[in-house]
C-alpha positions in Angstrom: 7.7 -8.8 -37.5 8.9 -6.4 -34.7 11.0 -8.2 -32.2 11.8 -5.1 -30.2 8.3 -5.0 -28.7 8.8 -8.1 -26.5 12.0 -7.0 -24.8 10.8 -3.7 -23.5 7.3 -4.8 -22.7 8.5 -7.8 -20.7 10.1 -5.7 -18.0 6.8 -3.6 -17.7 4.8 -6.8 -17.3 7.0 -8.4 -14.7 7.6 -5.3 -12.6 4.0 -4.1 -12.9 2.3 -7.5 -12.3 4.5 -8.2 -9.3 3.4 -4.9 -7.8 -0.3 -5.5 -8.3 -0.1 -9.1 -7.1 1.7 -8.0 -3.9 -0.8 -5.3 -3.2 -3.7 -7.7 -4.1 -2.7 -10.5 -1.7 -0.6 -8.8 1.0 -2.3 -5.4 1.5 -5.7 -6.8 2.7 -4.0 -9.2 5.3 -1.7 -6.5 6.6 -4.6 -3.9 6.7 -6.7 -6.3 8.7 -3.9 -7.0 11.2 -3.2 -3.2 11.4 -6.9 -2.4 11.9 -7.4 -4.9 14.8 -4.0 -3.8 16.3 -5.1 -0.1 16.3 -8.6 -1.0 17.7 -7.1 -3.1 20.4 -4.6 -0.4 21.4 -7.3 2.3 21.5 -10.2 0.4 23.1 -8.9 -2.9 24.4 -11.5 -4.8 22.4 -10.7 -8.2 21.1 -11.9 -10.0 18.0 -15.2 -11.6 18.8 -16.0 -13.3 15.6 -13.6 -14.6 12.8 -16.1 -13.6 10.1 -15.3 -9.9 10.5 -11.6 -10.2 9.7 -12.5 -12.2 6.6 -15.0 -9.5 5.5 -12.4 -6.8 6.2 -9.9 -8.7 4.0 -12.4 -8.8 1.2 -13.3 -5.1 1.5 -9.6 -4.1 1.6 -8.9 -5.6 -1.8 -10.1 -2.6 -3.8 -8.2 0.0 -1.7 -5.1 -2.2 -2.1 -5.4 -2.1 -5.8 -5.9 1.7 -5.8 -2.8 2.0 -3.6 -0.9 -0.3 -6.1 -1.8 2.1 -8.9 -0.6 5.1 -6.8 2.6 3.1 -6.0 3.1 2.5 -9.7 2.6 6.2 -10.5 5.0 7.3 -7.7 7.7 4.8 -8.9 8.0 6.9 -12.1 8.9 10.0 -10.1 12.0 11.0 -8.2 10.2 10.7 -4.9 11.1 7.5 -2.9 8.4 5.0 -3.6 7.9 3.7 -0.1 7.7 7.2 1.4 5.4 8.6 -1.3 3.0 5.6 -1.2 2.8 5.6 2.6 2.1 9.3 2.8 -0.6 9.2 0.1 -2.3 6.2 1.7 -2.1 7.7 5.2 -3.3 11.1 4.0 -6.2 9.7 2.1 -7.6 7.8 5.1 -7.0 10.8 7.4 -8.8 13.1 5.0 -11.7 10.6 4.6 -12.1 10.3 8.4 -12.0 14.1 8.8 -14.6 14.5 6.2 -16.7 11.7 7.7 -16.4 13.2 11.2 -17.1 10.0 13.0 -13.6 9.1 14.2 -12.0 10.4 17.4 -8.4 9.4 16.9 -8.1 10.4 13.3 -4.3 10.5 13.1 -3.8 7.1 14.8 -6.4 5.5 12.5 -4.4 6.7 9.5 -1.9 4.0 10.4 -4.5 1.4 9.2 -3.7 2.3 5.6 -0.2 3.7 6.0 1.4 0.6 7.4 0.1 -1.9 4.7 1.1 0.6 2.0 4.6 0.8 3.3 5.0 -3.0 3.7 3.6 -3.7 0.2 5.6 -0.9 -1.4 8.8 -2.3 0.2 7.9 -5.8 -1.1 7.1 -4.6 -4.6 10.2 -2.5 -5.2 12.3 -3.2 -8.3 15.5 -4.4 -6.8 17.2 -4.6 -10.2 17.0 -0.9 -10.7 20.4 0.8 -10.4 20.9 2.7 -7.2 21.4 6.5 -7.7 25.1 7.4 -7.6 26.2 10.1 -5.1 26.9 13.5 -6.5 30.5 14.3 -7.1 32.1 16.6 -4.6 
């Protein structure tokens, strides 16, 4: 019986599952609020039906899980997790909108994915990890 498996794996499950749960539940809600905020600022349009935000929340679940996977991969690198995840999510949406060619305000619409990625990455950070010590002078 190998008892060493449980101690190392437990940290992976608690940190990893927390990250995916935060992105699963928080990302769609923040993305929906971000989407309607950007649309309101650009066009002045208000929400006409409450079924659309519910549909947008459901559609944003899959991108939220993809961004959680990106956040998990970036957390293993020396790049700051919040900055890396925000830039990847923002850049992915801007590249998609450029490829699609239907959006006029491409860089502003990138905030729709950048803001939720930053919020969720901040919430899913491992606060027990030791802070890097400053370099000696």
